[in-house]
N, C-alpha and C positions, 0 to 999 in steps of 0.2 A: 783350854791353857797350857796343858801339857804339851799339846801339839806346836803351839806358837813357840815355848819354850825351847823345844827340841831344834825347831828350825833355826831360832837364833844363834844355838850353840852347836850348829851342824858340822862346823869345820872341825871341832874337837870330838864331837859325838859319833857321827856316822861310821867314821873309820876305826871304832872299836868293836871288837866282837861281843862285847856286853850289851851294847845298843840292839843288835840284832838278836841275841839271845833273849833279850826281855820282850821283843815284839812276837816271839812264839808262846809267851805265857798269855797275850791279850787278844792276839789274833788268828784267824782260821783261814785255810784254802791258800790263795795266791797273795792275800793281804799281808802274810808272814813276811814277804820279802818284796811287796810291792805297795799299793796303796789301799786305803781303808774302803774304797769302794771297789767291791769284787765284780760288779757290773762292767766298770771300766778295765778292771784287769783283765776280764776275758777279752774284751775287744784287742786290747794292748797284745796280749798274749797271741791271739789271732794273727795280728798284724806282723808281729816280730817272727812267726813261724812262715808267713809269707815272704818276708824279707830273707829269711835263711834258704828258703827253697830258691830264690832269685839267684843266690850264690852259689849255694851247695845242693845241688837237685840229686846228686847220686852220692851218698856217704857209705855205701854197702862196703863192708870190710875195711874201712878206714878206721885209723886209731885217733878219737877225738878227746881233746882237753877242754873241760868245761870249767872256766875259771870264774869262781865265785859262784857255784852253782845253787846256792842257797837250798831250797826243798826239793832240786833235783828234776825241775820242770823240763828243762831243755835235755838234760841227760837222759831221761826216760824216752824222750822224744827221739833222740839220735839212735838209741838202743833199740827202739821200735823198727827204725829202717836198716837195722842189721849193721850199725856199727858198733865197735868197741869203744866204750867210754870210761873215762875216768873223771870224775867231778869232785872237786875240792872247794872248801868255804872255812873261813876261820870262824864261824859259828857254830860250835857245838850241838847245840839243840836244833838248829837247821839241818844239819847232817844226820843227826838222830831221826828226824823227820823223813828227810830223803831215804833212808835206809828202810825205814818201815813201809815206806810208800812203794818201794821198788821191790823187795823180796826177792830180788834174783842176784846172781854173780855180777851180771851186765845190767845197768852200770855198776862200777865200783866206785867208793867214795873214800875221801879221807879229810881229816881236819886239818887244815894248813892254810897258812898267810901267803899271799901272791909274792911276798917278799922272801919266803922260804923256798920259793921254787927252784930247784936245782936240776931238773929232769935237761938232758942234753939230745937233741936230734931224736926225739921220743915220739912225735905227733904228726898226723898227716895233716889235722886240722886243729886249731885253736879259736875257741868261740867265749866272748864275754859279754854279758849283759848287765849294764848298770854296776860294774864293778871297779874299773880301774880308776874311774874319776872319783870313786868313794874312798878308795884305798890310798891314793896319792895327795899328798898336801901341797907338792910343789914340783917345779919342773924336773929338779934332780931326782927325785924319787920317781917320777913319771919315766925318765929316762932308764933308770934303774930296773923299773919292772918290765919296760917295753924290751929292754936287753934280755931280760930273763926269760920271756916268752919268746923272743927271736931265737935265742939257743934251745930252747925247748922243741921247736918246730924242725922237722926234717927238711933237708934240700928241696927246694920247691912247695913246701907246705903253704898252707892258706891260713889266714887268720880273719876272722869277722870280729870287729867291734860293734856294740850298739851302746852308746853310752851318752848321759846328758852332759854335752859338752859346752861351758857358757862361761864368759866372762862377765861378772856383774850379779845383779842380783838373783838370776836364776841358777847360779852356780851350787853344787852341792858341797863337795870338799875341795876339789881342784878348782881353782879360779883361773880359767885359761879360755881363749877362743879357740875356734877350730883351725885356724891357721897355724897358730904355734904349735897346737897338738899335732897336726898332720907333718910338721917341719921335725919335731922330735921324733915321731914315728919314722920318719926317712933317716934320721941321725942314727937311730938304733939299727938300721938295716933294711927295713921294710920296703917295698915297692907298692905304693897305694895305687889300686886300679880304679877306685870310685867311692865317692861320697854320697850319701841320700840322706834326707832329712825325713824324720818320723815323730810322729805325735804333736798336733798343734798346741802349743803350751797355754795359751789364753784359755782355751777350753779345759785343758787338763787342770789348771789351777782352781777352774769353778767347779770341776766334778770329782777331782780325785780324793778329796779329805772327808766326804759325807757320803752316806749310802743312799743316793738317789735313786728313785724307782729305775727299773731296768729302761723303761719307755724313754724317760728323759735323759738318761745316761746315753741312750743310742742316740736321740735327736742331736745332743751335744757333740758326741765322737764323730757321727757322720759329718755335721757342719763344718767341724773343724779339718776333717781329711778333705772336703771339698775346698775349703778355703786354702789348704795348702796346694791343692793340686791346680786350682785356677791360678793362684798368685805366683806359685813356685817361689815364694819369699822364704828364704833360707832363715831368715831371723826368727820366723815362727814355728820352727821346728825344735821341739824340746830334745830329742834324741838324734844322734849323729850316727849313721851306720858308715862303718869305713871298712872296705873289702881290700886287703892286702896279701901280697905274698912275699916267699924268702927268696 
């Protein structure tokens, strides 16, 4: 019942630090900032890393900003590839977990909202996974955030957004289709290089919210991936991967 109630109130709830702080009290591992089914989280995490490798194969000595880093999964990944990483999130408890799990100076972390980002020409690469569409409630806020991210990038820098961009039933906080989202990115100054579609949402709806056995989760996940591959149906992709440059 709580899950259904949260979903109904998602537009006013998901964009608050209190909601994400509360998840650290009842969930463990990836489910703190992902889905209750950690078997599915494992598959999605691996898929996201493969997508990152596609666009950012060599990050050694690059300065990377991990936007909405949560518990620091991607921050630690990039640090392991010899990048210098700063991760920030507005959830204090998530950052506490990230610091405990990292235990090194790199990655560095700070508690901050994306609306408070004031860094200018500081980063070679910016990455956001499921953050921008949670933080922004309308196109005005989206443009504001994208302009802040644009300003934070060095000239020639790269940005990789992996976001659940939807208009209608599947949207989280931001209710917008991919065409309008990309137009606003271009209005902010970005040059979009490629858009890809990740995670088959019909299977995600069936798998994400319950701790199904690993074998059943695997069957559902790979079935969804096969459907995305064979049909190339954009509407079936839950997350959109947008790679752009400054």
